[in-house]
C-alpha positions in Angstrom: 129.1 105.8 127.8 129.1 103.8 124.5 126.6 105.3 122.0 125.2 102.7 119.6 122.9 103.4 116.6 120.8 100.6 115.2 119.5 100.7 111.6 116.8 98.2 110.4 117.0 97.6 106.7 113.5 96.3 106.0 110.4 98.1 104.9 108.1 95.2 105.5 105.4 95.4 108.1 106.1 92.9 110.8 109.8 92.8 109.9 111.8 90.1 111.5 114.9 92.2 110.8 113.4 95.0 112.9 112.5 92.5 115.6 116.1 91.2 115.7 117.4 94.8 115.8 115.3 95.6 118.8 116.4 92.5 120.7 120.1 93.3 120.0 119.5 97.0 121.0 117.9 95.9 124.3 120.8 93.6 125.0 123.3 96.4 124.4 121.3 98.7 126.6 121.4 96.1 129.4 125.2 96.3 129.2 125.1 100.1 129.7 125.2 101.3 126.2 123.0 104.2 125.0 121.1 103.0 122.0 119.1 104.8 119.4 117.2 102.8 116.8 116.3 104.1 113.3 113.5 102.4 111.4 113.9 103.2 107.8 110.2 102.8 107.3 109.7 106.0 109.2 112.2 108.1 107.3 111.9 109.9 104.0 115.2 109.1 102.3 115.9 109.7 98.6 117.7 107.3 96.4 121.4 108.1 96.6 122.5 110.1 93.6 126.2 110.5 94.6 125.5 114.2 95.4 126.3 115.8 98.7 123.2 118.0 98.9 120.0 116.4 100.1 118.6 119.6 101.7 115.1 118.7 100.4 115.3 115.5 102.6 115.9 116.6 106.2 115.9 112.9 107.3 119.2 112.4 105.5 120.9 114.9 107.8 119.2 113.4 110.9 120.4 109.9 110.3 123.9 111.1 109.2 124.3 113.2 112.3 123.1 110.3 114.5 125.6 107.9 113.0 128.4 110.4 113.1 127.8 111.0 116.8 127.7 107.2 117.5 130.6 105.0 118.6 129.1 101.9 117.1 126.3 100.5 114.9 124.0 97.5 114.7 122.8 96.9 111.2 120.0 94.4 110.6 118.9 93.4 107.1 116.8 90.8 105.5 118.6 88.8 102.9 117.1 89.5 99.4 118.4 87.6 96.4 121.6 86.6 98.2 122.6 90.1 99.6 121.5 92.9 101.9 118.4 94.9 101.3 118.5 97.8 98.8 117.0 100.1 101.4 119.9 99.5 103.9 122.5 99.8 101.1 120.9 103.1 100.1 120.9 104.4 103.6 124.6 103.5 103.9 125.3 105.1 100.5 123.8 108.4 101.8 126.7 108.4 104.3 130.4 108.9 103.8 133.7 108.3 105.6 132.8 111.3 107.7 129.9 109.4 109.2 131.2 105.8 109.2 135.0 105.8 109.6 136.1 104.1 112.8 132.6 102.9 113.8 132.4 99.5 115.4 129.7 97.5 113.8 127.7 94.4 114.5 125.6 92.9 111.7 122.5 90.7 111.7 120.9 89.0 108.7 117.4 87.5 108.6 116.4 85.0 106.0 113.2 83.3 104.9 115.2 80.2 103.8 118.3 78.4 105.1 121.0 80.2 107.0 124.0 81.5 105.1 126.3 84.5 105.3 125.9 86.3 102.0 124.3 89.5 103.3 126.7 89.5 106.3 129.7 89.1 104.0 128.5 91.9 101.7 128.0 94.1 104.7 131.6 93.4 105.8 132.9 94.4 102.4 130.9 97.7 102.4 131.9 98.5 106.0 135.6 97.7 105.5 135.6 100.0 102.5 134.4 103.0 104.7 137.0 102.0 107.4 134.5 100.7 110.0 135.4 97.8 112.3 133.1 94.8 112.1 133.0 92.6 115.1 133.6 88.9 114.6 130.3 87.9 116.1 127.4 88.1 113.7 123.9 86.7 113.6 122.2 85.0 110.7 118.6 83.8 111.4 117.3 81.3 108.9 113.6 80.5 108.5 112.8 83.6 110.5 109.1 82.8 110.8 110.1 80.0 113.1 112.6 82.1 115.2 110.2 84.6 116.8 107.0 84.5 118.8 104.1 86.7 117.7 105.3 89.2 120.3 108.8 89.3 118.8 110.6 87.2 121.4 113.2 84.6 120.4 112.0 81.0 120.6 115.4 79.3 120.4 117.6 79.3 123.6 120.9 79.0 121.6 119.9 81.9 119.4 119.0 83.9 122.5 122.5 83.2 123.9 124.0 84.3 120.6 122.3 87.7 121.0 123.9 88.0 124.4 127.3 87.2 123.0 126.8 89.6 120.1 125.8 92.5 122.3 128.7 91.8 124.7 131.2 91.8 121.9 129.8 94.9 120.3 129.8 96.9 123.6 133.3 95.6 124.7 134.9 96.1 121.4 133.4 99.5 121.0 134.8 100.5 124.4 138.3 99.2 123.4 138.4 100.5 119.8 136.8 103.9 120.5 138.3 104.4 123.9 135.0 105.0 125.7 133.4 103.5 128.7 
């Protein structure tokens, strides 16, 4: 069975990034993947210092071990000042090749303004650097306040279909690249 870990890169209450992550996770589960979602708001992670010892922060080992055991990842981030969120970058910086090498990754960016691919492109660079495989399907949601119902459901049918395509690509490519069913 494909194991996917989702990480939401927003600390904001009512995060649209987290809503998008849960939708993608549900779609991947519907395709038979086992999915674990990490909400960085609930973890006590330090700023990355470049050291390898974070024993005073047990949540670092928890998320590292979860990612290491996974076949693939879903990363969801708000776009802040033209890039991914600092909290998601920090979480990734607390990991190394040991955790990220060979993972198949799907990326989602949520924006308050118009759709663009800045955060997604920056994630691709970071993930390529740690030898992860980023699927070609990606999701950018502009004007996020218009995209979700108050219950966190997608309002646009085409965007809803994109989530189906995204999940299918993530699960199928993870199966192929990681050799798991």
